[in-house]
N, C-alpha and C positions, 0 to 999 in steps of 0.2 A: 488445542488453543483455538483453532479456527471454528470448531464446533461450539465452543463457549462464546466466542465473539458473535457467531451467527445467532445463537439462541438469545443472547442479550439484545442484539440488533432487532430481531423479530418480535421481541417482547415475550418470548416463551419462558424466560426466566428473568428475575430481577437481581439487583445487587444483593439483597438478603439471601436469595437462593445461592448466589455465588459464594457468599460467606459460608453457608452450610456445606456446599460442595468442597470447598478448600479446607474446612475444618475436618472433613472425613478422609482426606487423602493423607498419605504419609508426610511427615513434617518436611522432608527434604523438597517436596513439590510445592509447598505453601508459598515459597518465594515467587512463584509464577503468578500469583493472584493479581498483582498490580499490572501485569501485562495484558490482562483481558480487557478488551475495548470494544464496546458495542457499536462504535461508529463504523467499523469495518463492514462493508457491504458484500464481501465475497471472501472465500477462503484464500484465494490468491493474494488479496490485499493483506490479509493477516500474515501470510508467510513472507511476503515481500517486506512488510513493516518490520517483522522480527529479524529477518536477515540483515536488513540495512541498519537497524538499531545496533546490531552486533558490531558494526564498524565504529561505533562510538560517536555518531553524528546525530544531531536533532532531527526527528521525523515528525512532521505534522500530518494529521489524519483528516481527510475530508475538508480540506481548506477551501474557503470561498475566495476566489481572486476576482476582483472587480473587472468587468468587461469580458470575463471568461466563464465564470461559474465555478462550480465545485470540482475539485480535482482529488484523486485518490490519496496521493502522498506528496508532500513537499519535503525534500531532504536539504538540510543546511540552508534553508531559506530561499533557494533558487532552482533546485533540480526537481522537476515534477516527474513522478512515476505514475503513469496511468496503466492499470492492470486490465488489459483488454480481454474480453471473452467473446466467443463466437455469438453468443446469444444477444449481446448488446452492441456489438461492433461489426457485425457481418453486413454485407450488402453495400452497394455503392453509396447510397444516401448516408449511411452511418460513417463510411470512410470519409466522405466529403466533409461531414460535420466534424469529425475528429481532426482532420487536417486544418480546418478553419480554426479550431481551438488551439492547435499547435502554433499556428501563425500568430494568433492573438497573444499567446503566452510569450512567444519570442519578442513581440512588440514591447512587452513589459519587462524584458530582461530575463525571462525564465528559459531554461532548457528542458525539453520534455522527451522522455523515452517511453516507449509503449511495448513492454514485453507482454506476450499473451499469457493467459493463465497456464496453458500447457508448458510454455517455456519456464515459468516460475516454478512449477511443480517438478518438472523433469530435468531442468538445467539451472538450478539455483546458483551454481558457481559462476555461470555466465552473467547472470544479473549482478552478482557481487563484483566481478571483474569490471563490468561496464560502469557501475557506480563508482568504484575506486578510481578508474581511469578518468572519469569526469571530475571527481573531487580533487584529484591530484593534478589537474590541468595538463594531462598528457596530450601531446600533439600526434597526429597521424604518423604511422611508421611506414 
């Protein structure tokens, strides 16, 4: 799925190509076609989106929030998930920028979590537990 999202995002394939691809796969996999979304900018975003969608909550992709800019995912209208990679979020300047965005989100009533790409790929269960905990209003234990 991440490969198809990426190919669509980069313009390597179009919607017609996707239709051809899914016409060629076994029928049981054709139900996945609506899940392909070229707005995802990284494989970690694709995986995070699909994992969280499995919880049955609405997930917005690449949403623009006034005064903040574009964020990777917004869950249930208030929980922002920024899928951070070393390439775009390393170094102190990037860290400072990210924290400023987090504060701007909080000013607007959003909660932001920032799992790294590595965390999403190797510990997806932790991401899901975190999202569930926030969605269910758990208090610290």
